[in-house]
MMTF fields as JSON, N, C-alpha, C and O atoms, coordinates in Angstrom:
{
  "mmtfVersion": "1.0.0",
  "mmtfProducer": "UNKNOWN",
  "numBonds": 315,
  "numAtoms": 316,
  "numGroups": 79,
  "numChains": 1,
  "numModels": 1,
  "chainsPerModel": [1],
  "groupsPerChain": [79],
  "chainIdList": ["A"],
  "bondAtomList": [4, 2, 8, 6, 12, 10, 16, 14, 20, 18, 24, 22, 28, 26, 32, 30, 36, 34, 40, 38, 44, 42, 48, 46, 52, 50, 56, 54, 60, 58, 64, 62, 68, 66, 72, 70, 76, 74, 80, 78, 84, 82, 88, 86, 92, 90, 96, 94, 100, 98, 104, 102, 108, 106, 112, 110, 116, 114, 120, 118, 124, 122, 128, 126, 132, 130, 136, 134, 140, 138, 144, 142, 148, 146, 152, 150, 156, 154, 160, 158, 164, 162, 168, 166, 172, 170, 176, 174, 180, 178, 184, 182, 188, 186, 192, 190, 196, 194, 200, 198, 204, 202, 208, 206, 212, 210, 216, 214, 220, 218, 224, 222, 228, 226, 232, 230, 236, 234, 240, 238, 244, 242, 248, 246, 252, 250, 256, 254, 260, 258, 264, 262, 268, 266, 272, 270, 276, 274, 280, 278, 284, 282, 288, 286, 292, 290, 296, 294, 300, 298, 304, 302, 308, 306, 312, 310],
  "bondOrderList": [1, 1, 1, 1, 1, 1, 1, 1, 1, 1, 1, 1, 1, 1, 1, 1, 1, 1, 1, 1, 1, 1, 1, 1, 1, 1, 1, 1, 1, 1, 1, 1, 1, 1, 1, 1, 1, 1, 1, 1, 1, 1, 1, 1, 1, 1, 1, 1, 1, 1, 1, 1, 1, 1, 1, 1, 1, 1, 1, 1, 1, 1, 1, 1, 1, 1, 1, 1, 1, 1, 1, 1, 1, 1, 1, 1, 1, 1],
  "groupList": [{"groupName": "UNK", "atomNameList": ["N", "CA", "C", "O"], "elementList": ["N", "C", "C", "O"], "formalChargeList": [0, 0, 0, 0], "bondAtomList": [1, 0, 2, 1, 3, 2], "bondOrderList": [1, 1, 2], "singleLetterCode": "X", "chemCompType": "L-PEPTIDE LINKING"}],
  "groupTypeList": [0, 0, 0, 0, 0, 0, 0, 0, 0, 0, 0, 0, 0, 0, 0, 0, 0, 0, 0, 0, 0, 0, 0, 0, 0, 0, 0, 0, 0, 0, 0, 0, 0, 0, 0, 0, 0, 0, 0, 0, 0, 0, 0, 0, 0, 0, 0, 0, 0, 0, 0, 0, 0, 0, 0, 0, 0, 0, 0, 0, 0, 0, 0, 0, 0, 0, 0, 0, 0, 0, 0, 0, 0, 0, 0, 0, 0, 0, 0],
  "groupIdList": [1, 2, 3, 4, 5, 6, 7, 8, 9, 10, 11, 12, 13, 14, 15, 16, 17, 18, 19, 20, 21, 22, 23, 24, 25, 26, 27, 28, 29, 30, 31, 32, 33, 34, 35, 36, 37, 38, 39, 40, 41, 42, 43, 44, 45, 46, 47, 48, 49, 50, 51, 52, 53, 54, 55, 56, 57, 58, 59, 60, 61, 62, 63, 64, 65, 66, 67, 68, 69, 70, 71, 72, 73, 74, 75, 76, 77, 78, 79],
  "secStructList": [7, 2, 2, 2, 2, 2, 2, 2, 2, 2, 2, 2, 2, 2, 2, 2, 2, 6, 6, 7, 2, 2, 2, 2, 2, 2, 2, 2, 2, 2, 2, 2, 2, 2, 2, 2, 2, 2, 2, 2, 2, 2, 2, 2, 2, 2, 2, 6, 6, 1, 7, 1, 7, 7, 2, 2, 2, 2, 2, 2, 2, 2, 2, 2, 2, 2, 2, 2, 2, 2, 2, 2, 2, 2, 2, 2, 2, 6, 7],
  "xCoordList": [95.827, 94.782, 94.397, 93.225, 95.384, 95.073, 94.196, 93.264, 94.494, 93.709, 92.254, 91.347, 92.026, 90.654, 89.966, 88.814, 90.692, 90.107, 89.732, 88.712, 90.545, 90.253, 89.125, 88.342, 89.045, 88.037, 86.614, 85.69, 86.427, 85.081, 84.405, 83.367, 84.943, 84.266, 84.339, 83.456, 85.393, 85.515, 84.38, 83.822, 84.039, 82.942, 81.59, 80.7, 81.433, 80.191, 80.044, 78.978, 81.115, 81.082, 80.847, 80.07, 81.51, 81.334, 79.904, 79.318, 79.348, 77.963, 76.986, 76.053, 77.196, 76.337, 76.436, 75.439, 77.635, 77.861, 77.233, 77.07, 76.881, 76.252, 74.8, 74.223, 74.224, 72.879, 71.809, 70.85, 71.992, 71.033, 70.959, 71.986, 69.759, 69.597, 70.212, 70.889, 69.973, 70.504, 72.034, 72.633, 72.657, 74.118, 74.625, 75.644, 73.916, 74.317, 74.313, 75.257, 73.267, 73.193, 74.355, 74.981, 74.639, 75.746, 77.076, 77.873, 77.319, 78.574, 78.604, 79.68, 77.463, 77.419, 77.792, 78.476, 77.353, 77.725, 79.223, 79.864, 79.769, 81.216, 81.958, 82.971, 81.456, 82.04, 82.009, 82.979, 80.883, 80.756, 81.753, 82.322, 81.968, 82.966, 84.364, 85.133, 84.693, 86.002, 86.129, 87.204, 85.029, 85.04, 85.291, 86.043, 84.661, 84.887, 86.329, 86.931, 86.869, 88.259, 89.177, 90.13, 88.897, 89.67, 89.556, 90.551, 88.357, 88.15, 88.968, 89.581, 88.975, 89.745, 91.231, 91.919, 91.722, 93.14, 93.49, 94.587, 92.575, 92.787, 92.87, 93.714, 91.994, 92.017, 93.355, 93.948, 93.821, 95.096, 96.243, 97.121, 96.243, 97.327, 97.31, 98.362, 96.116, 96.028, 96.538, 97.289, 96.119, 96.544, 98.06, 98.67, 98.656, 100.101, 100.858, 102.085, 100.095, 100.645, 101.429, 102.41, 100.973, 101.54, 100.936, 101.526, 99.759, 99.059, 98.287, 97.749, 98.234, 97.449, 96.497, 95.846, 96.421, 95.569, 94.635, 94.769, 93.683, 92.819, 91.349, 90.485, 91.06, 89.667, 88.916, 87.752, 89.567, 88.878, 88.577, 87.528, 89.494, 89.259, 88.139, 87.285, 88.142, 87.091, 85.714, 84.752, 85.619, 84.328, 83.881, 82.687, 84.826, 84.488, 84.02, 83.087, 84.656, 84.249, 82.821, 82.021, 82.498, 81.137, 80.14, 79.068, 80.485, 79.591, 79.349, 78.211, 80.403, 80.26, 79.475, 78.658, 79.718, 78.987, 77.492, 76.682, 77.129, 75.709, 75.102, 73.972, 75.851, 75.342, 75.146, 74.13, 76.116, 75.991, 74.821, 74.044, 74.696, 73.593, 72.241, 71.321, 72.129, 70.88, 70.549, 69.405, 71.544, 71.317, 70.928, 70.004, 71.623, 71.3, 69.871, 69.113, 69.509, 68.166, 67.101, 66.096, 67.315, 66.327, 66.2, 65.097, 67.321, 67.266, 66.604, 65.908, 66.815, 66.183, 64.675, 63.924, 64.228, 62.79, 62.056, 60.883, 62.724, 62.104, 62.07, 61.457, 62.716, 62.773, 61.484, 61.345],
  "yCoordList": [93.612, 92.793, 91.665, 91.305, 91.122, 90.061, 90.587, 89.912, 91.798, 92.393, 92.543, 92.242, 93.0, 93.151, 91.795, 91.633, 90.829, 89.497, 88.864, 88.181, 89.085, 88.544, 89.32, 88.757, 90.602, 91.471, 91.085, 91.232, 90.596, 90.262, 89.222, 89.531, 88.018, 87.037, 87.391, 87.02, 88.107, 88.488, 89.416, 89.262, 90.369, 91.284, 90.583, 90.913, 89.631, 88.853, 88.116, 88.133, 87.477, 86.73, 87.651, 87.322, 88.797, 89.721, 90.242, 90.34, 90.574, 91.049, 89.997, 90.305, 88.763, 87.66, 87.487, 87.225, 87.635, 87.467, 88.556, 88.372, 89.672, 90.757, 90.44, 91.085, 89.464, 88.969, 90.06, 90.083, 90.952, 92.012, 92.186, 92.313, 92.191, 92.322, 93.627, 93.645, 94.71, 96.012, 95.99, 96.473, 95.434, 95.326, 94.394, 94.667, 93.303, 92.349, 93.019, 92.853, 93.769, 94.479, 95.463, 95.56, 96.187, 97.146, 96.452, 96.95, 95.331, 94.615, 93.977, 93.825, 93.61, 93.126, 94.253, 94.021, 95.456, 96.615, 96.894, 97.211, 96.775, 96.946, 95.873, 96.153, 94.663, 93.555, 93.842, 93.587, 94.374, 94.73, 95.82, 95.803, 96.769, 97.815, 97.243, 97.678, 96.278, 95.619, 94.873, 94.825, 94.296, 93.595, 94.572, 94.263, 95.756, 96.782, 97.289, 97.586, 97.383, 97.787, 96.754, 97.119, 95.491, 94.424, 94.506, 94.356, 94.74, 94.86, 96.017, 95.89, 97.131, 98.297, 97.986, 98.355, 97.318, 96.964, 95.985, 96.037, 95.109, 94.178, 94.927, 94.621, 95.899, 96.726, 97.462, 97.535, 97.999, 98.718, 97.791, 98.177, 96.566, 95.636, 95.294, 95.104, 95.216, 94.961, 96.155, 95.995, 97.361, 98.571, 98.762, 99.216, 98.414, 98.545, 97.334, 97.263, 96.387, 95.174, 94.318, 93.663, 94.34, 93.448, 92.058, 91.068, 92.002, 90.73, 90.761, 91.797, 89.624, 89.554, 88.364, 88.07, 87.688, 86.507, 86.662, 85.964, 87.588, 87.881, 87.613, 87.978, 86.984, 86.755, 85.902, 86.173, 84.878, 84.009, 84.762, 84.556, 85.628, 86.424, 87.428, 87.639, 88.04, 88.995, 88.335, 88.923, 87.135, 86.446, 86.078, 86.104, 85.739, 85.448, 86.704, 86.651, 87.823, 89.087, 89.423, 89.842, 89.244, 89.51, 88.588, 89.026, 87.328, 86.349, 86.678, 86.641, 86.996, 87.328, 88.628, 88.756, 89.579, 90.849, 90.622, 91.214, 89.783, 89.465, 88.807, 89.114, 87.904, 87.233, 88.218, 88.175, 89.106, 90.097, 91.04, 91.334, 91.516, 92.412, 91.75, 92.373, 90.506, 89.769, 89.592, 89.785, 89.228, 89.026, 90.335, 90.364, 91.408, 92.715, 93.106, 93.55, 92.943, 93.31, 92.508, 93.066, 91.202, 90.355, 90.714, 90.728, 91.003, 91.388, 92.749, 92.964, 93.658, 94.977, 94.896, 95.672, 93.97, 93.808, 93.346, 93.671, 92.599, 92.036, 93.006, 92.714, 94.154, 95.121, 95.875, 96.73],
  "zCoordList": [125.718, 125.139, 126.103, 126.213, 126.789, 127.764, 128.883, 129.321, 129.347, 130.426, 130.002, 130.779, 128.792, 128.288, 128.18, 128.582, 127.632, 127.448, 128.779, 128.879, 129.793, 131.126, 131.79, 132.554, 131.5, 132.108, 131.708, 132.507, 130.49, 130.01, 130.916, 131.502, 131.054, 131.909, 133.4, 134.174, 133.794, 135.202, 135.622, 136.709, 134.776, 135.092, 135.059, 135.843, 134.171, 134.154, 135.489, 136.104, 135.921, 137.184, 138.373, 139.269, 138.387, 139.506, 139.565, 140.643, 138.414, 138.383, 138.868, 139.609, 138.455, 138.895, 140.412, 141.086, 140.928, 142.359, 143.212, 144.418, 142.62, 143.371, 143.739, 144.615, 143.081, 143.387, 143.285, 144.057, 142.327, 142.059, 140.546, 139.879, 140.018, 138.572, 138.067, 137.04, 138.791, 138.388, 138.338, 137.378, 139.367, 139.386, 138.291, 137.658, 138.075, 137.041, 135.672, 134.899, 135.368, 134.092, 133.968, 132.912, 135.045, 135.014, 134.727, 133.931, 135.354, 135.123, 133.728, 133.149, 133.192, 131.812, 130.854, 129.857, 131.148, 130.316, 130.411, 129.409, 131.601, 131.763, 130.973, 130.333, 131.021, 130.271, 128.77, 128.056, 128.308, 126.888, 126.524, 125.432, 127.433, 127.2, 127.057, 126.2, 127.887, 127.782, 126.464, 125.867, 126.02, 124.733, 123.585, 122.661, 123.641, 122.616, 122.668, 121.636, 123.877, 124.025, 123.369, 122.681, 123.578, 122.947, 121.428, 120.719, 120.934, 119.487, 118.92, 117.86, 119.622, 119.175, 119.132, 118.18, 120.143, 120.168, 119.054, 118.498, 118.735, 117.635, 116.304, 115.463, 116.125, 114.908, 114.806, 113.73, 115.918, 115.924, 115.543, 114.771, 116.081, 115.736, 114.252, 113.642, 113.674, 112.227, 111.425, 110.463, 111.835, 111.131, 111.183, 110.215, 112.31, 112.468, 111.926, 111.995, 111.387, 110.786, 111.79, 111.437, 113.049, 114.055, 113.935, 114.367, 113.347, 113.192, 111.89, 111.499, 111.222, 109.993, 110.003, 109.0, 111.132, 111.231, 112.424, 113.43, 112.298, 113.441, 113.15, 113.947, 112.027, 111.652, 112.666, 112.961, 113.201, 114.159, 115.457, 116.067, 115.874, 117.084, 116.83, 117.69, 115.662, 115.308, 115.334, 115.829, 114.812, 114.802, 116.219, 116.518, 117.082, 118.481, 119.201, 120.003, 118.923, 119.533, 119.128, 119.965, 117.867, 117.386, 118.068, 118.486, 118.18, 118.813, 120.289, 120.756, 121.01, 122.433, 122.589, 123.5, 121.713, 121.758, 121.578, 122.291, 120.645, 120.427, 121.664, 122.045, 122.286, 123.483, 124.629, 125.323, 124.827, 125.891, 125.636, 126.544, 124.386, 124.049, 124.285, 124.813, 123.897, 124.076, 125.553, 125.963, 126.346, 127.772, 128.451, 129.265, 128.123, 128.702, 128.348, 129.21, 127.09, 126.636, 127.37, 127.812, 127.501, 128.192, 129.667, 130.214, 130.306, 131.72, 131.914, 132.906, 130.985, 131.076, 130.859, 131.449, 130.024, 129.768, 131.018, 131.2, 131.874, 133.06, 134.227, 135.254, 134.086, 135.195, 135.31, 136.184]
}
């Protein structure tokens, strides 16, 4: 879960550093994939009853997902 959580902002930064809109969008998609992976792992921990207090993390995942989707959509419109 830590690897996924670190991967999200790391991929955003790497994409930005590529200085190409196409590459940036691709890395934003990779970042979104890592976020979905984190969400899946969170669901698994709840199902296995390893954690029962994940509502705040779930809401953050939803918020970040919306931000990534919005940014990707806006960048794609400008292409």
